[in-house]
N, C-alpha and C positions, 0 to 999 in steps of 0.2 A: 638804606641798609646801615646797620651799625658799622662804624669804622673799625671796630675791634672784632676780628673774625675768630679769635681764639675760642669763643663760646658757641659759635655756630655749630649745629649738629647736622651731619650729612648721613645718608644711608648708602649702603653698598650690598648688593646681593652676595658678594664674595666675603666681605669683611665685616658686615653688620653696621652698627652705629659708630660713627667716627667724628672726632673733632678735626678741625682744619690742619693742625700740626700732624695728626696721624695720617691724614690723606697725603700730605706732602711727603712723609716718610714712605708711604706705599708707592707713590709715583716715582720717587727717587730710586727705590729698590727695583721697580719695574724697569726703569731706564738702565740701571746698572747690570741687569741680567744679560743684556746684549748691547753693550755700548756702541757697537759699530752699526747698528740698525738705524733706520730713519724713523722718527716719531712725529706724531702730531699731538700737541696739547690743545684741547679744544674746550671752549666754554660756550654754552648756549642755554637759552631759556625759552619756555613755552608756557602757555596758560590756557585755561578754560574758564568761561564765565559761569558764575553761579549766583543765584539770588541770595542776598544777605537777609536771612530770616530775622536777625536781631535788629535790623533797621526799621524804624517807624515808617519810613517812606518806601520801604521795599527796595532799598538801594542795591546797586550791583557791586559785586566784587569778583575778583578773579583768583583762582587757585593757580599760583605762579611757581613753577618748578625751574630751578637752575641746575644744570648738569656740568660736571667736569669730567672730561674723558682724556685718557692717555692711550694712544693707538700706535702700536708697532706695525708699520706698513707691512702687509702681507701675513701678519701673525697674530692679529687680534689685539685686545686691549682690556682696559678696566675703566669703569666709570663710577661716579659718586653723584648723588643728587640730594637736594633739600627742597622742601615745599614751604611756601608762605602764602598768606592771603593778602591781597591788596584791595582796598575799598575805593569807591568812587571812580570806577572805570565804566564809561558810558558808550564808547564807540570803538570800532575796530582800530582806528588810528591811536587812541589812548592805550589800547591793549598792546599793540605792536611797540609803541614807545616805551611802555612799562617793561616789556620783555627785554628790549634792547638796552635800556638804561640799567636794568638790573644786571644784565650780563657785563656791561661796561664797568659799572661800579664794582662788581665782584672782581673782575679781571684787574682793575686798577689797584686793588688791595691784595689779591691773591698772588699775582705775578711777582711783585717785589718780595713777598714772603718766600715764595718758591725759589727765586733766584738767590736770596740770602741763604737759604738752607742748602743750596747746591755748593755754596762757598767757593765760587770760582771755577768749579768743574762745569764744563759746558757740553752736555750731551747734545747730539744732533736732533733738535726738535723744532717743528714749526708751530707757532702759536696762532690760533684762529679763533675768531668769534663767529658763531653761527647764528644767523637771524632768520626767523620764520616768515620770510617773504619770498615770493617767486614771480616768474613771468606769467604764470597762469593763476587766475583767481582774483579775489578782491584786493590783494595786497600789491599787485603789480605796479600801481601808481606810487607806492611808498619806497620802492627799491632804492632810488637815488638818495632819498632822505636818510634812511637808516644806514645804508652803506657809508654815506658821508659822515654820519655820526661816529661810526666805528673807525673808519680810516682817519678821521680827524682827531681821534684819540690815540692814534699810533698803532692800531691793530689791523690785522688782515681780516676782512669780512668775507664770509661765504653765505650764499643764498640758496634757496631750493633750486635744484634737487641735491646740491652738495652740502646743505646745512643739516646733516644728520643729527648733530647734537641737539638741535632745537626741534627739528621736524619728527624725529623718531625717538631718541632717548628721553629727552625731557617730556615730550608728549606722552610717552608710555606711562609716566608717573603723575600726570595731572589729574 
């Protein structure tokens, strides 16, 4: 991912097409509406495989969606998402790694921008990275690996069924 997020375009059902600075403003305004509430700032990615018709070898690519959510506990929230394609994904392990690394890379750039924009004000929010793995299904053997990747980068990891940013929100837009 490009280290400069200022040109990244995200979507929102409520606010339409936004750049990252506009998202930060919307999240800050949402936090300021009720500064005494508890919030979760969540980043998650999900993907679906599709055949790359432009490839001579019929290569595989994934439609990768990253979502940013701000959730006011008990009172709903807002979310924003962006979609990208990533080529040369051939296995479930590569797909889960691509999703997790995309979320981590995005968080490592977004969070400092967000904190800078808050300018010292510290609303009560929990930061979470949601990964699309769980105890049931083919991804159960990868939980320790991807949770270790997330926590090793200083973030709190949530897996299914608590990983709604990846499992439901991002998945909705893949």
